[in-house]
C-alpha positions as CSV (number, residue, x, y, z in Angstrom):
1,M,33.9,-33.3,13.3
2,R,30.4,-34.0,14.7
3,K,31.6,-32.3,17.9
4,A,32.6,-29.2,15.9
5,L,29.0,-29.2,14.3
6,L,27.4,-29.0,17.8
7,I,29.6,-26.0,19.2
8,I,28.5,-23.8,15.6
9,C,25.2,-24.8,15.5
10,G,25.4,-24.1,19.7
11,A,26.4,-20.7,18.7
12,A,24.5,-19.9,15.4
13,L,21.2,-20.4,18.2
14,A,22.5,-18.2,21.2
15,L,23.3,-15.6,18.5
16,A,19.9,-15.9,17.2
17,F,17.9,-16.0,20.1
18,A,19.8,-13.1,21.8
19,P,18.0,-9.9,22.6
20,L,18.7,-7.1,20.5
21,P,19.2,-3.1,21.6
22,G,16.4,-1.0,21.2
23,M,13.9,-4.3,21.8
24,A,11.7,-3.9,25.1
25,Q,13.7,-4.8,28.0
26,P,12.0,-6.0,31.6
27,A,12.2,-3.5,34.4
28,P,13.4,-4.3,37.8
29,D,9.9,-4.8,38.5
30,G,9.4,-7.7,35.8
31,V,7.3,-5.0,34.0
32,Y,8.3,-4.3,30.2
33,V,9.0,-1.0,29.6
34,D,8.6,0.0,25.6
35,R,9.2,2.8,23.5
36,P,7.5,6.1,24.2
37,A,4.9,6.5,22.2
38,T,5.5,9.2,18.9
39,K,2.9,11.5,17.8
40,R,0.8,10.6,15.0
41,V,-0.1,12.6,12.1
42,P,-3.5,12.7,10.6
43,P,-3.7,11.2,6.6
44,R,-3.9,14.7,4.5
45,R,-7.5,15.0,2.6
46,V,-7.7,15.3,-1.0
47,R,-9.9,17.5,-2.5
48,H,-11.0,16.2,-6.0
49,T,-11.8,18.3,-8.7
50,T,-15.4,18.3,-10.3
51,G,-15.8,16.9,-13.5
52,Q,-17.2,13.8,-15.5
53,I,-16.7,10.6,-15.7
54,A,-16.3,8.5,-18.5
55,C,-16.7,4.6,-19.0
56,G,-15.1,2.4,-20.7
57,R,-14.1,-1.2,-21.4
58,Y,-11.5,-1.2,-18.5
59,G,-13.2,0.7,-16.5
60,C,-14.3,4.5,-15.4
61,V,-12.0,7.3,-15.5
62,R,-12.2,11.2,-14.5
63,I,-11.9,12.8,-18.0
64,P,-10.0,16.2,-18.2
65,P,-11.8,19.8,-18.2
66,N,-12.7,20.7,-21.6
67,C,-13.9,17.1,-22.9
68,H,-16.8,15.2,-22.4
69,P,-18.0,11.7,-23.0
70,E,-20.1,10.7,-25.8
71,Q,-21.4,7.0,-27.3
72,S,-19.1,5.0,-28.8
73,Y,-20.3,2.8,-32.1
74,D,-18.7,0.0,-33.3
75,W,-18.1,-0.3,-37.4
76,R,-21.7,-1.0,-38.3
77,G,-22.9,1.9,-36.2
78,N,-24.0,-0.4,-33.2
79,P,-23.7,1.6,-29.8
80,T,-20.6,-0.3,-27.8
81,G,-22.0,0.9,-24.5
82,S,-18.7,2.4,-23.2
83,D,-18.1,5.9,-23.9
84,A,-15.5,7.6,-25.8
85,I,-13.5,10.7,-24.9
86,V,-13.9,13.9,-26.8
87,C,-12.0,17.1,-26.0
88,R,-12.4,20.4,-28.3
């Protein structure tokens, strides 16, 4: 039983550390050769539309066109410190 378990563990370790195809392999002179470099594509720039920003309880957001921010008030008429978005 122990002998069979040792053979199975040894085989599993041998497979775990076996080199896989596509991994860097040493060249005949001992220098590792890697895959050729791929061409890197620069990230695209995103142009943001100009507009207004309204800040509320959960952060600031850009508001859609034809809308504008106004001061919001609580039920007593006190200013809340956040903006309300009003669209036409």
